[in-house]
C-alpha positions, 0 to 999 in steps of 0.5 A: 485704384486701377482706374487711376493709373489710366490718368497718367497713361492717357494724358496724351490721349486727351490731347488727341481727342481734339479735332485739330490735325495739329494735336500732339503729332507723333512722327518718325523720320528716316535718314533716307526714303529712297535708296539706289544701291543694290546692296544692304544698307542701314538707315537710322530713324528718329521718333518723337512727339512734338508740335514742331515739324521735325523738331524733338520734344518727347521720346516714344516707346517703339515696341508697337512699331511694325516693319513690313518688307516688300513682300508683305512679311513682317520683320522683327523690330530690333533694339532702340534707344530712348533718350530725353527728347527722341527715340532712335532705331536702325533698320537694315534695308536688304530687299529691293522694293518698298518697305512700310514702317508703322507705329500704332499707338495703343487704342484708348477709350475716353467717355465724356458727359455733362452733369449738373445745372450748368452742364459741366463737362466731365471725362472718364478714361474708360470704355462704355462698359467700364465707365461709371456714369453718374445718375443724371448725366447728359450727352454721354459719348465714348470715343476710341482713340488711336494714333498712327504714324508711318513712312515708306522706304524704297530700295531700287524700283517702288513696289506695291505689296505693302500699299494694299488695303485690308478694308479694316480701320483707317487706311491710306491708299497712295494713288501716287506712290509715296516714293514717287512724290515729285515737286511741282507735280500733282500727287494724290492720296486716298483715305478710307475707314473700314473700306469707306471713303473719308470725304471732307477730311482735313489734311495738313501737309508741312515741309521740313525746315519750319525753324528756318523760315517765317512761315510754316508754308503748310498746305491746308486741304480737304479730301473730296467725296471719294476720300482723295486729296490732291496736292502739288508740293513745291519744296524738296525734302521731307514732309509731314502729313497730318489728319484727324478723323472722328466717325460714329461707329456701332460698337459695344465699347465706343460710340465713335472712333478717333484716329490721328494719322501722321505720314512722313514722306519725301518730295523729290526734285524734278 
């Protein structure tokens, strides 16, 4: 009975197993990315799960949002509103430098296998130790799936403390500071997993305003052998970067790690 409760809770995880970087994006969009004021300032943040870029569809629970101040200390998350199509919270920016705000979805395990003469595909929402695999199953594989969504806000001059890598799990290394991405100039982001570069990773970057133009105007890119993607945006304003990683791991609970990452950032005018 307990395992059946996973089906509703893990419905979104099933969608996230697809290798496409467009699989059910979860994004947060702040009202401001860069603040020139030296005084305390409140920003508003929208959060939703939606296939459209910066359109609202399903609200998110925000209890797993982490807020890191410019010195690296964590700041407590305040109350938030969960509506029908989006969630909203306010955040006080009261320290000079760069803040990091990240939503970490709960890691979920999905075990897939094939069974029978027709090799019918089946799946169980459980890890390697909990999954009850029928006799004769083939191509059994367990994937640990997690969704990450992040953005950065800077008051005054950008700082780098919250950009420092830990060498653990999936990480973005902004070789170009997220608060310094400028239209018609090259920007570079690096991606790693457990400190190792993620080469040949599919990256999709889409500017805001897709509802008001005929084309999404997205950039479909790949990281190089060093895990670095280089791009030159042309549209000023908010952008959504999406990528999806699948990598074999040595774990008693899973055969592979799956991460779906969504970064919201602003492109500045020259």
